[in-house]
PyMOL Python script that loads the backbone (N, CA, C, O; Angstrom):
from pymol import cmd

cmd.read_pdbstr("""\
ATOM      1  N   MET A   1     -15.203 138.527 -14.691  1.00  0.00           N
ATOM      2  CA  MET A   1     -16.369 137.979 -14.034  1.00  0.00           C
ATOM      3  C   MET A   1     -17.113 137.136 -15.061  1.00  0.00           C
ATOM      4  O   MET A   1     -17.543 137.643 -16.096  1.00  0.00           O
ATOM      5  N   ALA A   2     -17.259 135.884 -14.777  1.00  0.00           N
ATOM      6  CA  ALA A   2     -17.888 134.967 -15.720  1.00  0.00           C
ATOM      7  C   ALA A   2     -19.375 134.836 -15.416  1.00  0.00           C
ATOM      8  O   ALA A   2     -19.804 134.901 -14.264  1.00  0.00           O
ATOM      9  N   LEU A   3     -20.121 134.657 -16.447  1.00  0.00           N
ATOM     10  CA  LEU A   3     -21.561 134.483 -16.295  1.00  0.00           C
ATOM     11  C   LEU A   3     -21.870 133.232 -15.484  1.00  0.00           C
ATOM     12  O   LEU A   3     -22.836 133.208 -14.721  1.00  0.00           O
ATOM     13  N   LEU A   4     -21.062 132.201 -15.642  1.00  0.00           N
ATOM     14  CA  LEU A   4     -21.248 130.967 -14.878  1.00  0.00           C
ATOM     15  C   LEU A   4     -21.137 131.228 -13.379  1.00  0.00           C
ATOM     16  O   LEU A   4     -21.900 130.660 -12.597  1.00  0.00           O
ATOM     17  N   HIS A   5     -20.205 132.072 -12.973  1.00  0.00           N
ATOM     18  CA  HIS A   5     -20.039 132.383 -11.556  1.00  0.00           C
ATOM     19  C   HIS A   5     -21.264 133.099 -11.009  1.00  0.00           C
ATOM     20  O   HIS A   5     -21.686 132.830  -9.885  1.00  0.00           O
ATOM     21  N   ILE A   6     -21.835 134.001 -11.782  1.00  0.00           N
ATOM     22  CA  ILE A   6     -23.012 134.746 -11.326  1.00  0.00           C
ATOM     23  C   ILE A   6     -24.221 133.822 -11.217  1.00  0.00           C
ATOM     24  O   ILE A   6     -24.969 133.897 -10.242  1.00  0.00           O
ATOM     25  N   VAL A   7     -24.416 132.959 -12.196  1.00  0.00           N
ATOM     26  CA  VAL A   7     -25.539 132.022 -12.154  1.00  0.00           C
ATOM     27  C   VAL A   7     -25.378 131.065 -10.970  1.00  0.00           C
ATOM     28  O   VAL A   7     -26.347 130.771 -10.270  1.00  0.00           O
ATOM     29  N   ALA A   8     -24.162 130.584 -10.751  1.00  0.00           N
ATOM     30  CA  ALA A   8     -23.913 129.695  -9.611  1.00  0.00           C
ATOM     31  C   ALA A   8     -24.146 130.420  -8.292  1.00  0.00           C
ATOM     32  O   ALA A   8     -24.650 129.823  -7.341  1.00  0.00           O
ATOM     33  N   ALA A   9     -23.785 131.700  -8.220  1.00  0.00           N
ATOM     34  CA  ALA A   9     -23.990 132.476  -6.994  1.00  0.00           C
ATOM     35  C   ALA A   9     -25.466 132.662  -6.695  1.00  0.00           C
ATOM     36  O   ALA A   9     -25.851 132.767  -5.531  1.00  0.00           O
ATOM     37  N   ILE A  10     -26.290 132.705  -7.717  1.00  0.00           N
ATOM     38  CA  ILE A  10     -27.729 132.862  -7.512  1.00  0.00           C
ATOM     39  C   ILE A  10     -28.369 131.530  -7.141  1.00  0.00           C
ATOM     40  O   ILE A  10     -29.183 131.475  -6.218  1.00  0.00           O
ATOM     41  N   LEU A  11     -28.018 130.464  -7.839  1.00  0.00           N
ATOM     42  CA  LEU A  11     -28.649 129.164  -7.596  1.00  0.00           C
ATOM     43  C   LEU A  11     -28.072 128.433  -6.385  1.00  0.00           C
ATOM     44  O   LEU A  11     -28.826 127.916  -5.560  1.00  0.00           O
ATOM     45  N   LEU A  12     -26.760 128.386  -6.271  1.00  0.00           N
ATOM     46  CA  LEU A  12     -26.064 127.730  -5.157  1.00  0.00           C
ATOM     47  C   LEU A  12     -24.945 128.654  -4.681  1.00  0.00           C
ATOM     48  O   LEU A  12     -23.815 128.556  -5.159  1.00  0.00           O
ATOM     49  N   PRO A  13     -25.250 129.546  -3.748  1.00  0.00           N
ATOM     50  CA  PRO A  13     -24.284 130.569  -3.358  1.00  0.00           C
ATOM     51  C   PRO A  13     -22.883 130.051  -2.992  1.00  0.00           C
ATOM     52  O   PRO A  13     -21.901 130.631  -3.456  1.00  0.00           O
ATOM     53  N   PRO A  14     -22.744 128.988  -2.185  1.00  0.00           N
ATOM     54  CA  PRO A  14     -21.381 128.532  -1.885  1.00  0.00           C
ATOM     55  C   PRO A  14     -20.612 128.064  -3.125  1.00  0.00           C
ATOM     56  O   PRO A  14     -19.394 128.228  -3.193  1.00  0.00           O
ATOM     57  N   LEU A  15     -21.295 127.496  -4.081  1.00  0.00           N
ATOM     58  CA  LEU A  15     -20.631 127.073  -5.319  1.00  0.00           C
ATOM     59  C   LEU A  15     -20.111 128.273  -6.093  1.00  0.00           C
ATOM     60  O   LEU A  15     -19.004 128.225  -6.631  1.00  0.00           O
ATOM     61  N   GLY A  16     -20.879 129.335  -6.159  1.00  0.00           N
ATOM     62  CA  GLY A  16     -20.422 130.540  -6.842  1.00  0.00           C
ATOM     63  C   GLY A  16     -19.183 131.122  -6.191  1.00  0.00           C
ATOM     64  O   GLY A  16     -18.261 131.563  -6.876  1.00  0.00           O
ATOM     65  N   ILE A  17     -19.164 131.122  -4.859  1.00  0.00           N
ATOM     66  CA  ILE A  17     -17.988 131.627  -4.140  1.00  0.00           C
ATOM     67  C   ILE A  17     -16.794 130.709  -4.381  1.00  0.00           C
ATOM     68  O   ILE A  17     -15.676 131.181  -4.587  1.00  0.00           O
ATOM     69  N   PHE A  18     -17.027 129.405  -4.356  1.00  0.00           N
ATOM     70  CA  PHE A  18     -15.939 128.452  -4.581  1.00  0.00           C
ATOM     71  C   PHE A  18     -15.330 128.619  -5.966  1.00  0.00           C
ATOM     72  O   PHE A  18     -14.110 128.566  -6.122  1.00  0.00           O
ATOM     73  N   LEU A  19     -16.168 128.818  -6.962  1.00  0.00           N
ATOM     74  CA  LEU A  19     -15.662 128.994  -8.320  1.00  0.00           C
ATOM     75  C   LEU A  19     -14.867 130.292  -8.461  1.00  0.00           C
ATOM     76  O   LEU A  19     -13.901 130.350  -9.222  1.00  0.00           O
ATOM     77  N   ALA A  20     -15.272 131.329  -7.730  1.00  0.00           N
ATOM     78  CA  ALA A  20     -14.605 132.621  -7.853  1.00  0.00           C
ATOM     79  C   ALA A  20     -13.325 132.699  -7.028  1.00  0.00           C
ATOM     80  O   ALA A  20     -12.323 133.244  -7.491  1.00  0.00           O
ATOM     81  N   ARG A  21     -13.349 132.158  -5.805  1.00  0.00           N
ATOM     82  CA  ARG A  21     -12.216 132.357  -4.899  1.00  0.00           C
ATOM     83  C   ARG A  21     -11.642 131.089  -4.303  1.00  0.00           C
ATOM     84  O   ARG A  21     -10.592 131.138  -3.663  1.00  0.00           O
ATOM     85  N   GLY A  22     -12.289 129.969  -4.489  1.00  0.00           N
ATOM     86  CA  GLY A  22     -11.751 128.739  -3.926  1.00  0.00           C
ATOM     87  C   GLY A  22     -12.293 128.461  -2.533  1.00  0.00           C
ATOM     88  O   GLY A  22     -13.234 129.103  -2.066  1.00  0.00           O
ATOM     89  N   LEU A  23     -11.670 127.485  -1.887  1.00  0.00           N
ATOM     90  CA  LEU A  23     -12.127 127.012  -0.581  1.00  0.00           C
ATOM     91  C   LEU A  23     -11.385 127.772   0.512  1.00  0.00           C
ATOM     92  O   LEU A  23     -10.336 127.339   0.989  1.00  0.00           O
ATOM     93  N   GLY A  24     -11.946 128.905   0.897  1.00  0.00           N
ATOM     94  CA  GLY A  24     -11.306 129.752   1.898  1.00  0.00           C
ATOM     95  C   GLY A  24     -12.326 130.328   2.852  1.00  0.00           C
ATOM     96  O   GLY A  24     -13.425 129.798   3.011  1.00  0.00           O
ATOM     97  N   ARG A  25     -11.943 131.423   3.484  1.00  0.00           N
ATOM     98  CA  ARG A  25     -12.799 132.064   4.477  1.00  0.00           C
ATOM     99  C   ARG A  25     -14.131 132.509   3.884  1.00  0.00           C
ATOM    100  O   ARG A  25     -15.180 132.307   4.497  1.00  0.00           O
ATOM    101  N   ASP A  26     -14.098 133.110   2.702  1.00  0.00           N
ATOM    102  CA  ASP A  26     -15.339 133.586   2.074  1.00  0.00           C
ATOM    103  C   ASP A  26     -16.302 132.440   1.784  1.00  0.00           C
ATOM    104  O   ASP A  26     -17.517 132.594   1.910  1.00  0.00           O
ATOM    105  N   PHE A  27     -15.756 131.294   1.398  1.00  0.00           N
ATOM    106  CA  PHE A  27     -16.598 130.126   1.131  1.00  0.00           C
ATOM    107  C   PHE A  27     -17.366 129.720   2.382  1.00  0.00           C
ATOM    108  O   PHE A  27     -18.571 129.476   2.326  1.00  0.00           O
ATOM    109  N   TRP A  28     -16.666 129.648   3.511  1.00  0.00           N
ATOM    110  CA  TRP A  28     -17.315 129.202   4.743  1.00  0.00           C
ATOM    111  C   TRP A  28     -18.307 130.239   5.269  1.00  0.00           C
ATOM    112  O   TRP A  28     -19.327 129.873   5.853  1.00  0.00           O
ATOM    113  N   ILE A  29     -18.023 131.510   5.072  1.00  0.00           N
ATOM    114  CA  ILE A  29     -19.000 132.545   5.431  1.00  0.00           C
ATOM    115  C   ILE A  29     -20.250 132.384   4.575  1.00  0.00           C
ATOM    116  O   ILE A  29     -21.367 132.503   5.077  1.00  0.00           O
ATOM    117  N   GLY A  30     -20.065 132.114   3.286  1.00  0.00           N
ATOM    118  CA  GLY A  30     -21.201 131.895   2.394  1.00  0.00           C
ATOM    119  C   GLY A  30     -22.012 130.676   2.781  1.00  0.00           C
ATOM    120  O   GLY A  30     -23.241 130.706   2.713  1.00  0.00           O
ATOM    121  N   VAL A  31     -21.349 129.602   3.187  1.00  0.00           N
ATOM    122  CA  VAL A  31     -22.068 128.398   3.632  1.00  0.00           C
ATOM    123  C   VAL A  31     -22.910 128.716   4.864  1.00  0.00           C
ATOM    124  O   VAL A  31     -24.079 128.340   4.941  1.00  0.00           O
ATOM    125  N   LEU A  32     -22.306 129.412   5.823  1.00  0.00           N
ATOM    126  CA  LEU A  32     -23.020 129.755   7.048  1.00  0.00           C
ATOM    127  C   LEU A  32     -24.227 130.653   6.763  1.00  0.00           C
ATOM    128  O   LEU A  32     -25.319 130.413   7.278  1.00  0.00           O
ATOM    129  N   LEU A  33     -24.027 131.680   5.949  1.00  0.00           N
ATOM    130  CA  LEU A  33     -25.142 132.571   5.618  1.00  0.00           C
ATOM    131  C   LEU A  33     -26.239 131.842   4.848  1.00  0.00           C
ATOM    132  O   LEU A  33     -27.423 132.113   5.051  1.00  0.00           O
ATOM    133  N   THR A  34     -25.857 130.923   3.971  1.00  0.00           N
ATOM    134  CA  THR A  34     -26.849 130.176   3.206  1.00  0.00           C
ATOM    135  C   THR A  34     -27.636 129.231   4.103  1.00  0.00           C
ATOM    136  O   THR A  34     -28.836 129.042   3.903  1.00  0.00           O
ATOM    137  N   LEU A  35     -26.974 128.636   5.088  1.00  0.00           N
ATOM    138  CA  LEU A  35     -27.682 127.754   6.024  1.00  0.00           C
ATOM    139  C   LEU A  35     -28.634 128.536   6.920  1.00  0.00           C
ATOM    140  O   LEU A  35     -29.713 128.048   7.255  1.00  0.00           O
ATOM    141  N   ILE A  36     -28.241 129.749   7.310  1.00  0.00           N
ATOM    142  CA  ILE A  36     -29.119 130.571   8.146  1.00  0.00           C
ATOM    143  C   ILE A  36     -30.345 131.008   7.350  1.00  0.00           C
ATOM    144  O   ILE A  36     -31.479 130.842   7.799  1.00  0.00           O
ATOM    145  N   ALA A  37     -30.108 131.564   6.173  1.00  0.00           N
ATOM    146  CA  ALA A  37     -31.188 131.982   5.280  1.00  0.00           C
ATOM    147  C   ALA A  37     -30.602 132.100   3.880  1.00  0.00           C
ATOM    148  O   ALA A  37     -29.466 132.543   3.711  1.00  0.00           O
ATOM    149  N   PHE A  38     -31.361 131.713   2.901  1.00  0.00           N
ATOM    150  CA  PHE A  38     -30.841 131.642   1.542  1.00  0.00           C
ATOM    151  C   PHE A  38     -30.496 133.015   0.962  1.00  0.00           C
ATOM    152  O   PHE A  38     -29.467 133.174   0.306  1.00  0.00           O
ATOM    153  N   VAL A  39     -31.346 133.993   1.203  1.00  0.00           N
ATOM    154  CA  VAL A  39     -31.162 135.309   0.583  1.00  0.00           C
ATOM    155  C   VAL A  39     -29.865 135.998   1.037  1.00  0.00           C
ATOM    156  O   VAL A  39     -29.142 136.516   0.187  1.00  0.00           O
ATOM    157  N   PRO A  40     -29.539 136.026   2.344  1.00  0.00           N
ATOM    158  CA  PRO A  40     -28.252 136.633   2.718  1.00  0.00           C
ATOM    159  C   PRO A  40     -27.062 135.897   2.103  1.00  0.00           C
ATOM    160  O   PRO A  40     -26.079 136.529   1.717  1.00  0.00           O
ATOM    161  N   GLY A  41     -27.141 134.583   2.011  1.00  0.00           N
ATOM    162  CA  GLY A  41     -26.071 133.822   1.373  1.00  0.00           C
ATOM    163  C   GLY A  41     -25.929 134.169  -0.093  1.00  0.00           C
ATOM    164  O   GLY A  41     -24.815 134.287  -0.603  1.00  0.00           O
ATOM    165  N   MET A  42     -27.056 134.335  -0.776  1.00  0.00           N
ATOM    166  CA  MET A  42     -27.027 134.679  -2.192  1.00  0.00           C
ATOM    167  C   MET A  42     -26.471 136.090  -2.392  1.00  0.00           C
ATOM    168  O   MET A  42     -25.673 136.311  -3.302  1.00  0.00           O
ATOM    169  N   LEU A  43     -26.878 137.036  -1.565  1.00  0.00           N
ATOM    170  CA  LEU A  43     -26.378 138.408  -1.688  1.00  0.00           C
ATOM    171  C   LEU A  43     -24.880 138.473  -1.420  1.00  0.00           C
ATOM    172  O   LEU A  43     -24.157 139.182  -2.121  1.00  0.00           O
ATOM    173  N   PHE A  44     -24.410 137.745  -0.418  1.00  0.00           N
ATOM    174  CA  PHE A  44     -22.979 137.718  -0.131  1.00  0.00           C
ATOM    175  C   PHE A  44     -22.216 137.077  -1.287  1.00  0.00           C
ATOM    176  O   PHE A  44     -21.148 137.559  -1.665  1.00  0.00           O
ATOM    177  N   ALA A  45     -22.748 136.008  -1.844  1.00  0.00           N
ATOM    178  CA  ALA A  45     -22.089 135.343  -2.968  1.00  0.00           C
ATOM    179  C   ALA A  45     -22.013 136.262  -4.184  1.00  0.00           C
ATOM    180  O   ALA A  45     -20.985 136.303  -4.859  1.00  0.00           O
ATOM    181  N   LEU A  46     -23.066 136.986  -4.469  1.00  0.00           N
ATOM    182  CA  LEU A  46     -23.035 137.929  -5.584  1.00  0.00           C
ATOM    183  C   LEU A  46     -22.011 139.026  -5.334  1.00  0.00           C
ATOM    184  O   LEU A  46     -21.296 139.431  -6.251  1.00  0.00           O
ATOM    185  N   TYR A  47     -21.937 139.505  -4.106  1.00  0.00           N
ATOM    186  CA  TYR A  47     -20.940 140.521  -3.772  1.00  0.00           C
ATOM    187  C   TYR A  47     -19.524 139.989  -3.985  1.00  0.00           C
ATOM    188  O   TYR A  47     -18.677 140.676  -4.556  1.00  0.00           O
ATOM    189  N   VAL A  48     -19.274 138.773  -3.528  1.00  0.00           N
ATOM    190  CA  VAL A  48     -17.941 138.177  -3.666  1.00  0.00           C
ATOM    191  C   VAL A  48     -17.589 137.976  -5.127  1.00  0.00           C
ATOM    192  O   VAL A  48     -16.473 138.287  -5.545  1.00  0.00           O
ATOM    193  N   VAL A  49     -18.525 137.460  -5.909  1.00  0.00           N
ATOM    194  CA  VAL A  49     -18.254 137.174  -7.322  1.00  0.00           C
ATOM    195  C   VAL A  49     -18.044 138.464  -8.108  1.00  0.00           C
ATOM    196  O   VAL A  49     -17.134 138.538  -8.934  1.00  0.00           O
ATOM    197  N   ILE A  50     -18.860 139.466  -7.869  1.00  0.00           N
ATOM    198  CA  ILE A  50     -18.760 140.709  -8.632  1.00  0.00           C
ATOM    199  C   ILE A  50     -17.535 141.517  -8.228  1.00  0.00           C
ATOM    200  O   ILE A  50     -16.913 142.161  -9.073  1.00  0.00           O
ATOM    201  N   SER A  51     -17.180 141.490  -6.947  1.00  0.00           N
ATOM    202  CA  SER A  51     -16.049 142.286  -6.498  1.00  0.00           C
ATOM    203  C   SER A  51     -14.790 141.441  -6.307  1.00  0.00           C
ATOM    204  O   SER A  51     -13.978 141.731  -5.429  1.00  0.00           O
ATOM    205  N   ASP A  52     -14.627 140.427  -7.103  1.00  0.00           N
ATOM    206  CA  ASP A  52     -13.465 139.544  -6.983  1.00  0.00           C
ATOM    207  C   ASP A  52     -12.210 140.308  -7.377  1.00  0.00           C
ATOM    208  O   ASP A  52     -12.017 140.626  -8.550  1.00  0.00           O
ATOM    209  N   HIS A  53     -11.354 140.606  -6.400  1.00  0.00           N
ATOM    210  CA  HIS A  53     -10.140 141.382  -6.632  1.00  0.00           C
ATOM    211  C   HIS A  53      -8.975 140.515  -7.062  1.00  0.00           C
ATOM    212  O   HIS A  53      -7.915 141.047  -7.393  1.00  0.00           O
ATOM    213  N   ARG A  54      -9.126 139.221  -7.069  1.00  0.00           N
ATOM    214  CA  ARG A  54      -8.018 138.338  -7.401  1.00  0.00           C
ATOM    215  C   ARG A  54      -8.027 137.932  -8.867  1.00  0.00           C
ATOM    216  O   ARG A  54      -7.381 136.954  -9.243  1.00  0.00           O
ATOM    217  N   ARG A  55      -8.744 138.662  -9.685  1.00  0.00           N
ATOM    218  CA  ARG A  55      -8.741 138.384 -11.119  1.00  0.00           C
ATOM    219  C   ARG A  55      -7.361 138.677 -11.679  1.00  0.00           C
ATOM    220  O   ARG A  55      -6.691 139.606 -11.227  1.00  0.00           O
ATOM    221  N   PRO A  56      -6.934 137.903 -12.645  1.00  0.00           N
ATOM    222  CA  PRO A  56      -5.607 138.181 -13.231  1.00  0.00           C
ATOM    223  C   PRO A  56      -5.600 139.514 -13.975  1.00  0.00           C
ATOM    224  O   PRO A  56      -6.588 139.887 -14.607  1.00  0.00           O
ATOM    225  N   ALA A  57      -4.507 140.206 -13.895  1.00  0.00           N
ATOM    226  CA  ALA A  57      -4.379 141.492 -14.569  1.00  0.00           C
ATOM    227  C   ALA A  57      -4.210 141.276 -16.073  1.00  0.00           C
ATOM    228  O   ALA A  57      -3.558 140.330 -16.515  1.00  0.00           O
ATOM    229  N   VAL A  58      -4.798 142.152 -16.821  1.00  0.00           N
ATOM    230  CA  VAL A  58      -4.674 142.073 -18.277  1.00  0.00           C
ATOM    231  C   VAL A  58      -3.438 142.860 -18.684  1.00  0.00           C
ATOM    232  O   VAL A  58      -3.312 144.045 -18.372  1.00  0.00           O
ATOM    233  N   ILE A  59      -2.542 142.203 -19.374  1.00  0.00           N
ATOM    234  CA  ILE A  59      -1.305 142.838 -19.801  1.00  0.00           C
ATOM    235  C   ILE A  59      -1.421 143.173 -21.276  1.00  0.00           C
ATOM    236  O   ILE A  59      -1.632 142.291 -22.108  1.00  0.00           O
ATOM    237  N   THR A  60      -1.284 144.433 -21.591  1.00  0.00           N
ATOM    238  CA  THR A  60      -1.341 144.845 -23.001  1.00  0.00           C
ATOM    239  C   THR A  60       0.032 145.316 -23.442  1.00  0.00           C
ATOM    240  O   THR A  60       0.793 145.894 -22.666  1.00  0.00           O
ATOM    241  N   THR A  61       0.325 145.061 -24.686  1.00  0.00           N
ATOM    242  CA  THR A  61       1.637 145.480 -25.213  1.00  0.00           C
ATOM    243  C   THR A  61       1.473 146.504 -26.300  1.00  0.00           C
ATOM    244  O   THR A  61       2.463 146.973 -26.861  1.00  0.00           O
TER     245      THR A  61
END
""", "prot")
cmd.dss("prot")
cmd.show_as("cartoon", "prot")
cmd.util.cbc("prot")
cmd.orient("prot")
């Protein structure tokens, strides 16, 4: 989880989602929530960024 993603999720929620997961379903949900009201969009973006399950696995030898 990068600090840039968290800051983007707070300032521009759809951008934070885009940086974390790309242009997909979560991005469009974030856009819709942000257009309806900023706070739900920001909370959803923070949830997506913090719980990003598609992070690459760390391989240790």
